[in-house]
C-alpha positions in Angstrom: 0.0 0.0 0.0 2.8 2.4 0.8 4.6 1.5 -2.4 1.4 2.2 -4.4 1.1 5.5 -2.7 4.7 6.3 -3.7 3.9 5.5 -7.3 0.8 7.7 -7.2 2.8 10.6 -5.8 5.4 10.4 -8.5 2.9 10.7 -11.3 3.2 11.6 -14.2 6.4 9.5 -14.0 5.7 5.8 -14.7 7.2 2.7 -13.1 8.1 -0.6 -14.9 5.4 -2.5 -16.7 5.5 -5.3 -14.1 5.1 -2.9 -11.2 2.2 -1.2 -13.0 0.4 -4.5 -12.9 1.1 -4.9 -9.2 0.0 -1.3 -8.6 -3.2 -1.8 -10.4 -4.0 -5.0 -8.5 -3.2 -3.2 -5.2 -5.5 -0.4 -6.1 -8.4 -2.9 -6.7 -8.2 -3.6 -3.0 -7.1 -0.2 -1.6 -7.8 3.1 -3.4 -5.4 6.0 -3.2 -5.4 7.8 0.1 -7.1 11.2 -0.2 -7.8 11.6 3.5 -7.2 9.7 6.8 -9.3 6.6 7.0 -9.4 3.2 8.7 -7.5 0.9 6.4 -6.9 -2.3 8.4 -9.6 -4.1 6.5 -8.1 -3.1 3.2 -4.7 -4.3 4.4 -6.2 -7.6 5.5 -7.9 -8.0 2.2 -4.7 -7.2 0.3 -2.8 -9.7 2.5 -5.3 -12.4 1.7 -5.0 -11.7 -2.0 -1.2 -11.9 -1.9 -1.2 -15.2 0.1 -3.8 -16.7 -2.3 -1.4 -15.8 -5.2 -4.0 -13.5 -6.7 -1.5 -10.6 -6.7 2.1 -10.8 -7.9 2.3 -14.5 -8.6 2.3 -14.2 -12.4 4.1 -10.9 -12.5 7.2 -11.7 -10.3 7.2 -15.5 -10.8 6.9 -16.6 -7.2 6.8 -20.4 -6.7 
């Protein structure tokens, strides 16, 4: 989530194609922070997606 925020704040610069895929997947679970909010549920949802190989598996080739 912090990495996705960093990518957002560096726009209009772009990151690598592989990281853009990860960024997009993270943003499906946790939108950009525009104000303070409770985000523990988003973090838990994101953790579950990573552990279920729904995020990152194809992109970075984890086995």
